[in-house]
N, C-alpha and C positions, 0 to 999 in steps of 0.2 A: 757798221758793227756787228756782234758778232750775235746770232739767232739761235734759237730752235723750237722750233715748228710743229708742234703738236699734231697728234695723228687726226685730226678733225679740223685740220688748219687745210690742207690737201697739200700736193706736188705743184699745182699751178702758180700759189702762192711763194713755196717757197723758190722756183724757178724764178718768178719776177725780182723776187728780193736781191739772188745773184745778178742778175739782169744791173741790178741798181748798184752791183759792185759790195755787198755786204758776204759775210762768211756766215754759212744756213746750212744746218744739221737737221735732216726733215727726220721728223719719228714716222711718218705716214711711209717715207721711202727706202727708212735704212733698219727700225724695229719695231713696226708695228707691234702694238701688245704689251707694249711697257706700263708696269704700274704706274699711276700717280706720282708716287716716292720714287720709281727709279729716274722717271723723266726732269724731276725736281735736282734730285741728284747728278745727273748728267749735267743740265744748266749748268749749276751752279760749279760743278768740276770742271767744268773745257768755260765759265765764265762767257756763259750766252744770257740775253734776256729771253725767257719763255713769251712763245706766241701761242694762244689757247683762246676756246670758247667752255673753254671746259669749270664751271663756278666751283668746285672742289678743290682748286686748287688756293681760291681765296680762305679753304679752312684749314689746307693744309700751314700759310701762310700765317695768316690772324690768327686760329686757337690752336695747332700744335707748334707754332715756332719753327716751321722749319727754313733754313737759309736760302736764299737767293740774290741771283746778281740783278733782276727787273722780273718786272713781269706783267707783259698787256694782256689784258683780259677781253675779250670783243664780244660784245653782248651785241648782237644783229638782231635787226628783225629780219632780215632778207642775207642768208648766209652764202650767197653765190661768191664766185673768187673774184669778181670785178667790184664789190662792196667791201669786201676785207683787202684789197688793196687798193681804193679808193682811201679808207678809212687809214690803214697803214700810210700811205702818202703824205695826208697829212698829217699825222703824227709826228713823221719822220722831216717835216719841213718845217714846223712848227714848235717840236719837244725835241729835238735830238739831244741837248744837254743835260733832260730830265730824265729819260727811259733808265737811266743804268739805276740800283738798287732802287728801283719805287716800286710798286703795284697799282697800276694806271688801270682803266677800265674806260672801254670808247664805246660808243654808238654810233651810229651814221651822225647825228648831231651834236655829240656832249663825249667831253674828258672830264675822268675825273680822278684826282690822281690821291692814294689812298693812303697812309702813313701804316707801314708794316713793324 
């Protein structure tokens, strides 16, 4: 799969996703400081699913109707990289066919798909 990891996801998660065989562009590694609009535009133009912890993307998608190729919003109590990887592993194993073109919210214990 093709992912774009937002700056708040960090380099460890991007590296782990690459090790799993995914194509990953990391904002933290390559484009720190991009606006949310630029992040969404980049993800859309490169056909990447955005992984973020920033709730502002919900507003961009649902209220402002920005196009996207899929968004995974991580709403975690524990923001350590190991927890992010655990949640993403669960998503990748249980919902790989449902990630594209979807807006999903994932916590340590729940996954919710929202129509955008």
